[in-house]
C-alpha positions, 0 to 999 in steps of 0.5 A: 516081243509083246506089244502093249494092248493100247498101241497098234503094232502097225502104227508109224513112230511118232515124229517130234513136233520140233522136227515137223516144224523144221520141215514145214519151215524148210518147205516154205523157204524152198517155195519162196526161193522158187517164186523169187527165182521165177519173178527174177527170170521173168524180169530178165526176159522182159529186160532182154526183150526191151534191149532187143527192141531198143537195139532194133530201133537204133539199128533202123535209125542208123540205117536212116542216118547214113546218106542223109544231111546233117540237119535231117539226122539231127532232127530225127535222132533226139538228144544225144547223151553219153548213155546214148553213145554207150548203148549204140549199135554197130554203124549207128550214126549221130549228128553232133557238134565238136570243137578242138579248143574249149575256148572256141565259141564256134562249134563244127557240125560232124558225124559220129559213127559207132564201130563195135568191132574190137577194139571198139571205137568211133569214127569222126566225119565232117559234114560231107561225111569225110574222115577227119584226120587230126592226130594232134587232137586225139583223132588220127584218121578219124578214129576216136578210141573207147580207151579211158584216155584224155581224148575219150569221147565220154570224158570229153563230152560237153567240153569238146563234143555235144548234142545239137541244141533242140535236137529232135524237139518239135516246133513251137505250137504257136509258130506251127499255128501261125504257119498254117494260118491263111494269108489275108490281104491287108486293107488299102491305105486310107489315102488310097481309099479316099481317092477311090471315092467319087468327088473325093467326098468322105463316105460319112458326109455323102447324102443319099441320092433322090430317085430320078422321078422325084427330081423331075416332078419337082422341076415341072412344079417349079 
């Protein structure tokens, strides 16, 4: 076959412009997808690291909570919410308040201990850390199920269970400053101060005493 003198016999065939554009577009899409995947992968890693830190903090708080008095646990734990309970690790201990009747105004101090073993549930203990056995109120042998029932902790939160007021909140700064202020003795009453003055004469009316030498000279001159 005879080649045209104007065309090199080794030159590659020309690729249509539309095909080049399509390949470039595909390359850009692939690069973008890889970049988005890398960003998502990094975000997932950061989220997992944050969850691990939170779980470790909750685990430490749970260990500190066991054996401590109810007030001490309540002061350290901060506000307890449904999200707090759902994210609790195994054996996490919370100091909360509960009641058996929505009309009761007096709330009871109790401990709520997370048990992650299947089936997941909570243990309800009284202030002395003894199991509360109230089957008629949905708490047989201190067990409160995670199942979606009427007696579920999450469904009854703020009605039969709630976080202690001002849990974990710092004291009022004014009260803290007043507590640190030194104690100053009060001045004596006016009547007592008057009795301490010589001859009972008020300080404002007493005249300064003349020197003894001047009084003696005046007597000799007379």
